[in-house]
N, C-alpha and C positions, 0 to 999 in steps of 0.2 A: 370445768366449772368449779369455782372455789366454795366450800362451805355447804356443796348441795344445793347451791341457789340455781333456780330454774329458768333462768334468762341468762342472756349476753350483754354485754358493753352495749351502749345504743348512743354513739355521737354522730352528730352532722358533720360531714367534711369540713365545710365552710367555718363551722364553730370551731373543730379542731385545730385548724390552721389559724384561725384569728386569735384564739388564746394563747396558742405558740408563740404568735408575731408578739405580742404583748409580753408575754414571759421573756423572748430575747432582747426586747428592749430594755426590761427591769423587772425581775420578779418582785412581786408585791408582797408586801409583810402577812398580808391576809387576802384572802380573795372572797368578796361578799357579793350578794345580788346588787347592791347598790354600784359597787365597782365595776361590774361586769355590765351593767345597764348604761352606765355611763360611757364605759370604753368601749363598749360594741353597740351602742344605739339601739338597745333592746329594752324591754319593760322586764321588772324587775321578777315578776312571776316566772315568766320564760328561761330567765337566767338561772333562777333557782331549779327548776325542775328539769331543763335541757343542758345545763353546763354544771353546775356546782353537785348536784346529784351523782351525775355519770363520772364526772372528776374524782369523785371521792372514792368511787365504787373501783376504780383502776389504779386507785394509790397515787395520783397527781398532786392531790392535797390532802390533808388528814381530815380526822371529824370537826376539827375546829376550824377549818378553812385556809390552814396554814401550808403552803408549799412543801413539798416531801424533798428529800435527796435525789427522786425519781425524776421530779420536776425540772431539776437544773440538768440532768443527763438528756432530758426529753427536749430541751431548748437547744440543746447541742448538736449540731448537724452530725459531727463526727460519732457521735452516740445514740442518734436517733434510731439506727437500725435495730441495734442491741435492745434498746427500750420496746420496741414493736416487738421483737423476738420473745421479751420478758412476759410482755401482756399475753401474748399468743398461748403460752406455756401455761401461764397462770389459770386463765378464764376460759381455755377451750378444751372440750373433752379429746381425747385421743382418736375417737372415730371422725369426729369431722377433721381433727388434722390429717389424718391418714387419707381420707376422701377428697378434701380440699386442701391442697397443700401448695397451689401456686394462684398468685394474682390474677392469672387470665382463667380461673375455673369458671364452669357454666354457673352464672347468676341464679338462673331460673332452679335447677337442680339443688344448689346452695340455699335457696329461700325454702324450697318444699322439705328439704332435711329441717332445717331449723322450726319450721311450723309443725312438723309432727315431734319434734324432740320436745320444744316448749310448750306445744299447744297454744299458740298464739295466733292472732291472724296476719294474712299475708302483709299488709302495709308494714307492721311491726318486725316481721321476719327480713322483709326486704331492708329494713333500717339495719337491725341486726347484721344482716350479709354484707351491706355496704361498707359499715366499718372494718369487720373481719377482713375483708379483701384490701381495705386500706392498710391496715397492719401488716397484711402479707405483701404488698408492694413495698411498705418501708421505704419511701423515697421522699426526702423534704424537698425535693424540687418540684414534687406535685402541688405544693402550696400556691403557687401564683395561679396556676391554671383553675384552682379549685373555688380561689376567692374571685378571680375575674368572672366564672362563670355564673357567678351567683350574683354579681353587680348588676343593677336594672338599668337596661339601654336606655339611651336618649330617644325620646320620641321625637318623629321627625314629621313636621306638619307641611300639608302643602299651601303655597302661597296661592290665595285666588287668583284668578286672572282678573286683569283690569278690564273694566266694561271697555267695549269696544265704542268709538266715538260714533254718533248717529250719522246717517246719511245726510250729507247737506242739501237742505231744500232748494231748488232753484229760484232765483230772485224774480222778480216780475219782469225785468228786461228778460232773464234768462228764458223764462216762459214765452215771451213772445217771439223770440227766435226759434222755437220748437214749430216746427209745421205738423199740424195735426195729418194724418193719415187718410183723413176722409175729405180733405179740402180739395176741390177740384183742380186749381191751377194756384202755382206758386208765381211770385212776380218774378218776371224776366230779370236776370243778372248781366247786365250787359259787362263785358270784359274789354276795356279800352286797350289799344295798342298804339304805340307811340307813332306819331305823323311822319310820313316820309317825303321828303322834298323832291319832285321830279320836274325837270324843266322850269326850275323856279317857281312852280305852283304846288301847294300843299295837298298831300292825299291822305286822308283817314279810312281808316278799316274798322268796322266793329263786329266783334263777334256776339252773337246773341245766343244764351244756354236758355233752353225751356225744360223745366221741371213738371211733367205733369202726372197726377196720380192714375195708378192703374185702373182706378174706379172711376175715372171720367167717361163721361158718355160721347157718342160721336158726334151729338150736337154742341155739346162744350167744346170739343177739339176743333170744330169747324170754326167757331166764333173766337176762339185764340188766334187761329191764322186770319180771320177777317179782320180782326184788330189791328194785326200785325201789319198788314197789306194797308190798312187805311191810315196807319202813322208812319209808315215808311215809304210810303210810293212817292213823296216830294223830296226823299233824301238826296239824290244824286243830281237834282235841278241845281 
């Protein structure tokens, strides 16, 4: 650490990459809270505490908010790894660098070491640890992954199902065609057959179908056949 400071740089991955992307497009003459709030869609207080302060701390911008020579190297993909190495050498103690010298270092052990060394809480220690590992990785290609992972995902809503059409109510004529299961006897349904002519005289056959309810009594059934006999007895005359 520089100047006996009891803390480490603490910059969120997404803020690191977003500000670097701004510098790659055009390095501003001065970095102010209003500049960052407008460019990165954040409030000024957050820009002042989370970006301007930490970037002044590591020397990307000076005390007046002006970008330094380091800022120009930082935005250059070919010089990015060298800038990360410089920051590690400048702002981290040798013990930390000896214990955790690879970007795949154990995150929990690194966090515990920082908590013990700085006497900070675990949330702050994790932020210090994440930024340290980001510098160890020193890969400018990680920008796209980090920024996209912070973008809010589009919400999907289910389209409510359309109400099903109500069942059609039978019309009066349809209701009349429905035979009640309690009906004793249904009307006979004659099925006419085309007449045949034999010996120059017409011959007619009639088939009669009876639909009798299973609940009909013996007396009712007898009356059915009695009625048929009465009406059909003279049929062949």
